[in-house]
C-alpha positions in Angstrom: -62.2 96.1 115.9 -59.3 96.8 118.3 -56.9 94.0 118.7 -55.7 93.4 122.3 -52.4 91.5 122.6 -52.7 88.6 125.0 -50.3 88.3 128.0 -48.5 91.5 126.9 -47.0 92.3 130.3 -45.7 88.8 130.8 -44.3 88.6 127.3 -42.4 91.8 127.7 -41.1 90.8 131.2 -39.8 87.4 130.1 -38.3 88.5 126.8 -36.2 90.8 129.0 -36.1 93.6 126.4 -33.1 95.9 126.3 -32.3 98.9 124.1 -30.9 98.2 120.6 -31.8 94.5 120.6 -33.5 92.8 117.7 -36.6 90.6 117.9 -38.7 88.4 115.6 -42.5 88.3 116.0 -43.4 85.1 114.1 -47.2 85.8 114.4 -47.5 89.6 113.8 -51.3 89.6 113.8 -52.6 93.0 114.9 -49.1 94.1 115.8 -49.8 94.6 119.5 -46.8 92.8 120.8 -44.4 94.2 118.2 -45.5 97.7 118.8 -44.5 97.5 122.5 -41.3 95.7 121.7 -40.3 98.5 119.2 -41.0 101.1 121.8 -38.8 99.4 124.3 -35.8 98.5 122.1 -35.7 102.1 120.8 -34.2 103.4 117.5 -31.3 101.1 117.6 -33.4 97.9 117.8 -35.2 96.1 115.0 -38.3 93.8 114.7 -39.1 91.4 112.0 -42.8 90.7 111.8 -44.0 87.6 110.0 -47.6 86.6 109.2 -49.1 84.0 106.9 -52.3 86.1 106.7 -51.4 89.1 104.5 -54.5 91.0 105.6 -52.9 91.3 109.0 -49.9 93.1 107.5 -52.1 95.2 105.1 -54.4 96.3 107.9 -51.7 97.2 110.4 -53.1 100.4 112.0 -50.0 102.6 112.0 -48.2 103.8 108.9 -45.1 101.7 108.4 -43.1 104.9 107.8 -43.5 105.6 111.5 -41.7 102.3 112.2 -38.5 102.4 110.2 -37.1 99.6 112.4 -40.0 97.3 111.6 -39.7 94.8 108.7 -42.9 92.9 107.7 -42.8 89.6 105.7 -45.8 87.7 104.4 -44.9 84.1 104.9 -45.6 81.0 107.1 -43.4 81.0 110.2 -42.5 77.4 109.4 -40.1 79.0 106.9 -38.3 81.0 109.6 -34.8 79.9 108.7 -35.1 81.1 105.1 -36.9 84.3 106.1 -34.2 85.1 108.6 -31.4 84.3 106.2 -32.9 86.4 103.4 -34.4 89.3 105.3 -32.9 90.0 108.7 -29.1 90.1 109.0 -29.0 90.9 112.7 -28.4 88.9 115.9 -31.8 87.9 117.4 -32.3 88.4 121.2 -35.9 87.1 121.3 -38.6 85.3 119.3 -42.3 85.4 120.0 -45.0 83.0 118.7 -48.6 83.9 119.6 -50.6 81.0 118.2 -54.1 82.5 118.6 -56.1 84.2 115.9 -56.3 88.0 115.8 -59.5 89.8 116.7 -59.7 91.0 113.1 -59.5 87.4 111.7 -62.3 86.2 114.0 -64.5 89.1 113.1 -64.0 88.8 109.3 -67.1 86.9 108.0 -65.4 86.2 104.7 -62.8 84.0 106.5 -65.1 81.5 108.3 -62.9 81.1 111.3 -65.6 81.3 113.9 -69.3 80.2 114.2 -70.5 83.5 115.7 -70.5 85.0 112.2 -71.6 83.5 109.0 -69.5 83.2 105.9 -67.9 80.7 103.5 -66.1 77.6 104.8 -62.7 78.9 104.1 -60.4 79.1 107.2 -57.2 79.6 105.2 -54.6 81.9 106.8 -53.1 82.5 103.4 -55.9 82.8 100.8 -53.5 83.6 98.0 -51.2 80.6 98.3 -53.2 77.9 100.1 -55.6 75.9 98.1 -57.2 73.6 100.7 -60.3 75.1 102.4 -62.5 73.9 105.2 -65.3 73.4 102.7 -63.2 71.0 100.6 -62.4 68.9 103.7 -66.0 68.7 104.7 -67.4 67.9 101.3 -64.7 65.7 99.8 -62.7 63.9 102.6 -63.7 60.3 103.5 -65.7 60.1 106.7 -63.0 58.2 108.5 -60.6 61.1 107.7 -63.1 63.5 109.2 -63.4 61.4 112.4 -59.6 61.5 112.7 -59.4 65.2 112.2 -62.1 65.9 114.8 -60.5 63.5 117.3 -56.9 64.4 116.8 -57.1 68.1 116.3 -60.3 69.0 118.2 -60.0 66.4 120.9 -63.6 65.5 120.3 -64.7 62.2 121.8 -64.7 59.5 119.1 -68.5 58.8 119.4 -69.3 62.5 118.9 -66.8 62.8 116.0 -68.4 59.8 114.3 -72.0 61.2 114.8 -71.1 64.5 113.2 -69.0 62.9 110.4 -71.9 60.6 109.5 -74.3 63.6 109.5 -71.9 65.5 107.2 -71.9 62.4 104.9 -75.7 62.5 104.8 -75.9 66.2 104.3 -73.4 66.3 101.4 -75.3 63.7 99.5 -78.1 66.2 99.3 -76.1 69.4 98.9 -72.6 70.6 99.7 -71.8 72.4 102.9 -70.9 76.0 101.8 -71.2 78.2 104.8 -70.4 78.4 108.5 -74.1 78.2 109.2 -74.3 74.9 107.2 -71.6 73.3 109.3 -72.9 74.7 112.6 -76.4 73.3 111.8 -75.1 69.8 111.0 -73.0 69.8 114.3 -75.9 70.9 116.5 -78.5 68.7 114.8 -76.2 65.6 115.1 -75.3 66.1 118.7 -78.7 67.3 120.0 -81.3 65.9 117.7 -84.3 66.2 120.1 -83.4 69.7 121.2 -83.0 70.6 117.6 -86.5 69.2 116.7 -88.1 71.1 119.5 -86.5 74.3 118.3 -84.6 74.8 121.6 -81.3 75.4 119.7 -80.6 76.8 116.3 -77.7 77.4 114.0 -77.6 81.0 115.3 -77.1 80.0 118.9 -74.3 82.0 120.5 -74.6 81.3 124.2 -75.1 77.5 124.5 -77.0 76.0 127.3 -77.5 72.3 128.1 -79.5 71.0 131.0 -80.0 74.6 132.2 -76.3 75.3 132.6 -74.0 77.2 130.3 -71.3 75.1 128.7 -68.7 75.6 126.0 -70.3 75.8 122.6 -70.2 72.2 121.1 -69.1 73.6 117.8 -65.9 75.1 119.2 -63.8 71.9 119.0 -65.0 71.0 115.5 -64.1 74.5 114.2 -60.7 74.3 115.9 -60.1 70.9 114.3 -61.0 72.1 110.8 -58.8 75.2 111.1 -55.8 73.2 112.3 -56.2 70.8 109.4 -56.6 73.5 106.8 -53.5 75.3 107.8 -51.4 72.3 109.1 -50.9 74.4 112.3 -49.3 71.6 114.4 -46.9 70.7 111.6 -45.8 74.3 111.3 -45.3 74.6 115.0 -43.1 71.5 115.1 -41.0 72.9 112.3 -40.6 76.5 113.7 -39.5 75.5 117.2 -36.1 74.1 116.2 -35.7 76.8 113.6 -36.2 79.5 116.3 -33.6 77.9 118.5 -31.1 77.9 115.6 -31.9 81.6 114.8 -31.6 82.8 118.3 -28.3 84.3 119.5 -26.8 82.8 122.7 -28.9 83.9 125.7 -31.7 84.7 123.3 -35.2 83.8 124.5 -38.2 82.1 122.8 -41.7 82.8 124.1 -44.7 80.8 122.9 -48.4 81.6 123.7 -50.6 78.6 123.0 -54.4 78.3 123.2 -55.2 74.7 123.4 -53.6 71.5 124.8 -52.2 70.2 121.6 -50.1 73.2 120.9 -49.0 73.5 124.6 -48.0 69.8 124.7 -45.8 70.3 121.6 -44.1 73.3 123.1 -43.7 71.7 126.5 -42.1 68.6 125.1 -39.8 70.5 122.8 -38.5 72.7 125.7 -38.1 69.7 127.9 -36.1 67.7 125.4 -33.9 70.6 124.5 -33.3 71.4 128.1 -32.2 67.8 128.8 -29.8 68.1 125.8 -28.4 71.3 127.4 -29.5 73.6 124.5 -32.3 75.4 126.3 -33.0 76.6 129.8 -36.7 76.6 130.7 -37.7 79.9 132.4 -41.3 79.0 133.1 -41.7 75.8 135.2 -45.4 76.1 134.7 -47.1 78.0 131.9 -48.1 81.5 132.7 -51.8 82.4 132.4 -53.7 85.7 132.3 -54.8 87.2 135.6 -58.4 87.9 136.4 -58.3 91.5 135.3 -57.0 90.6 131.8 -59.5 87.7 131.5 -62.3 90.2 132.2 -61.0 92.8 129.8 -60.0 90.3 127.0 -62.0 87.0 127.1 -59.6 85.6 124.4 -56.9 85.4 127.1 -58.7 82.8 129.2 -57.2 79.8 127.4 -53.8 81.4 126.8 -50.6 79.7 128.2 -47.2 81.2 127.9 -44.0 79.2 128.0 -40.5 80.8 127.8 -37.0 79.3 127.3 -33.5 80.7 126.9 -30.9 79.5 124.5 -27.8 78.2 126.3 -24.4 79.4 125.2 
């Protein structure tokens, strides 16, 4: 599956790329942003690509030998200070964080990131070094913990979060939830019991309709919440932002693409607080979003928001 980088034109414009500069892509993914950055900085520039998901680095579509100025590191971007100190002895003009999943990750059934494919309840970015899986959370966590995860990380209304958590509790008394389909079935059955009994919705539902209108699939927020909990995504984001500011050279820029309000709020508040302290200059008064053409070509871009700030001397 071809990976299409989100908001590529806006990222390139706001990073203000120049020949011979050095950049860090903290979320290498499919390499789309890094590939364009490398092209524009030329032979004298370098890019450090970081990804917690080793499969993204292993599956990069172009031979690394063609990109002598690209260094790839398998690690979590929350460790940016150590990665930079140990691997990249160059002044950094820009840092990018694209907090969305790559197309390859979403399409890989063995990872369990989305509900449109079936697979194990895994959701780990780093399957080698991370132990906690989505299945372990669903099968072992106390119900109150599940309610909190769904509310805090998925922004699910508390009543719905409790309904689904109690349904999970009943299900796991009978048998553990092992697959994406298991979890999807519990969510739909708990939220729409009558429609489920009438056979109007099933665990294989891809386009979800309610009262004859298409709505966001009700499982979306639950899967988001689980993935965030498994990977401590918000904790990693809170750690990397001050690290990125430290690593940047004066006048260096940090660009962050977020895909839901929890991430965007963390970035917005960090930029605001650092701007008040005189350490950053905010370059995007409002987050930039994809235009209609990109939304049509790449549906993943619809929820993307880009914020950019510049390090003050």
